[in-house]
N, C-alpha and C positions, 0 to 999 in steps of 0.2 A: 731484234731476234730475227735472224736469216732464215729466209724459207727459200729451199731450192725447188724452183720447178722444173720437173722432168717433163719436157716437151714431146710427146709421142705423135703428133699431127699438127696440121696447119689450117689455118681458115682459107676458104677459097679465095684465088688472086684477087679475084673482081669486088671481093668484100673488104680486103685488108686496109686498105686507105681509109675507109669510112669506120670499121669497126675494131680494127687491129687484129694481131694473131691470138693463138688460143692462150698463150702465156699472159698476153694483156688483158684478156677477160677477167683472169684470175687477181692480177695486180689491181682492177679498178674495183672487184667484188671486195676485196679484203683492205683496200685502202683506208687510211686513217686509223689503224689498229696497231701501230708501233712496229710493223714489219718491214724487213728490206728483203728484196727479192734476187736471186741469181737464177738465170735460166740455162738449162742444159739441154741442147737438142738431141736427144738420145737417138731419135729417129735418123739422124745422120751420123750415128756412131760416136757421139760428143758426151762422155760420161764424166759426172765428177770423180775426184780420186777416192771416194769412199762416204760412208754414212757421216764420218766428222767433218765433212766440207758444207755442212748447213746444219741449224738448229732443228730444222722441221723439214718435211718433204711434202710435196705435193704433184701428182701425176694427172697430166691433163686427158682430154678426150682425143680420138683419132679415127679416121675412117678405115684403119687397118684392124684386122682381127687379131686377138691374141694368139690364136691358134695357127697363124700364117706363118710360114717359113722366112722371116726376115732375120738378117743377119744380128740386129740389135736385139731381139726379143730375148733370146736365152742370157745375155749380159744384164738386161734389165731386170729380169726374174732374179738373176744372183745378187743384183743390188738390192732389191726388194727384201730378200730373205736377210741380207746382211743389216739393213736398216731396221728391220723387224728384230733380229737378234740383238741389235744395240739397244733396242729400246725405242724407237721411233723419236716423236711421232710422224705419221705419215697419213696422207689424206689421197685418196683416189677417186676420180669423176670419170664416169662412163667406161672408156677404155682402161682408165687407172682402176676405176672399180673391179674390172674383170680380171686384169693382168695380176693384181694383189691377190686375187682368190685363187686363179691358176697356180701362181708362185707358191703359194702355202697350201696347196693339195686339194682345191676346189676344180671344178670343170666347168667349162665355158663352150656355148654352141650357138649357131644360129637357130633361133627359137621357129618351131614349125607354126607358132601363131601368127608371125609375121612382124609388122614394124609397130613401133610406139612413137609416134611424131606428135609435138605439139604440148598443150597442157594437160597433165596427167595427176590424177588423184592419188596419193599414198596414205597408208594408214602407219601412223608412227607412235612412238609411247607418248606424246604429247597430244594427240588426236589427228585429225585429217590435215594433210599439207598437199599444197598443190606447187609442181615444179615443171619446168619444160624438159622435153624428152626428145631424142632421136637416136633411136637404136633398133637394130635388129637380132644382135648379139644378145646373150645375157647369160648370167652364171645359172647353171641348171643344178649343179651340186656344191653346196657350200663347204669350204674346209671346217674340219671338226671344231677349231679353235673358234669361229666366228659366231657372233650373236646376231640374230636377225633384227635390226631395228627399225627396218622400213619394208612395206610389201604392198602388193595392189593384187587384183585378179590377174592382171596380165604379166607381172614382173613378181614371182615370188620372194625373189632375194634381191630386193630393191636398195635395202641399204643394209650395210655388215658393219659390224665394230669387234675389233680384236682387242679387247681389253682398253688399256692404255696407249697401244702402240699403233693400231691404224683403225681409221675410220673411212668407209667409201659409199659413194652413191652412185646408183646407174643413172639417175636423172642430173640435168645439167643447173644447177644455181647460178652460175656464172652468166648464163644465157639470158638475155632479154627477149622481149617480144619483137622488137625492131630487128634483132640480129636472126632470130630463127625465122623472121618473115622473110628476110632477104636470103637466109640459108636455104630455104624452100625454092626460092625463085631460082637460086644458081644450081641447085642439085636436084630439081624436081624430076628429071629424068630416071632417077634410081628408086623414085616412090611409086606406088599404084595411084593413078590420077584421083580417084575418089578418096584416098587417105590425105593427099595433100591437100585437096579441096577443104575436107572436114577439118584439117589442122589448122589451116588459115582461118577458117571460120569460127574456131573454138579458142583463138589466143586470148581473146577477152573475156573467156567463160569462168574462169575462177581468179580469185586474188592469189597472187605468186606469193610463196614464202620465201623470197629472195633475202630479205634482211634477216629473218629469224635463222636461216641457214648460214648466212656470212657470219653472223655472230656464234652459230653452233662450232662452224668449222675453226674460226679463229681461237675461239675457247679450248678446243681440242689440241691446237697445236700450241697454245699456251700452257696447256695440261690444266686448263680451269676446268673442263667438261669432263 
């Protein structure tokens, strides 16, 4: 099964040699599950010819805001709507979660409550999950068609499901504690110092739900979930 990765951001230059780029994090997360991958760096204006170019789709995270005026945002929203109309499946993570919501009628904004960085607990249908997060923007109005399948006190719309067509998460199941620790080091200047310190201190505070979420994403892409 071919998965098209729509790359909307890049990991910091100084981290890439050790950890790879954002598309590589997903290749590792979903390795051994029968997928082949092709990456389209849409942030460079490089797009697939259409929804038929892959069997399933995944949109990465990004340092950009979905509401910002970049020339690739509107074409990406058009592609999202085309994939959705064609029946998906589509998975969106962080920026991907937000751009899917925006493309399908929701609203995204910089959250006045500030940043979520580090290990975060979420209420999901199966119980409480722990995932790594890095965001200030979030979905503040969900599309009418979206079902809430993950939430927290900080992030009301932390995970959304659009039937069997799209599944999106604000958190980063593809991040490892080592990567997030390095990311905080590389981009610490954008964070409040106390928040950065607390995020680093709390990285070992809960057992991450990485493997179950890899299974969930893979199952959704294969139409098993």
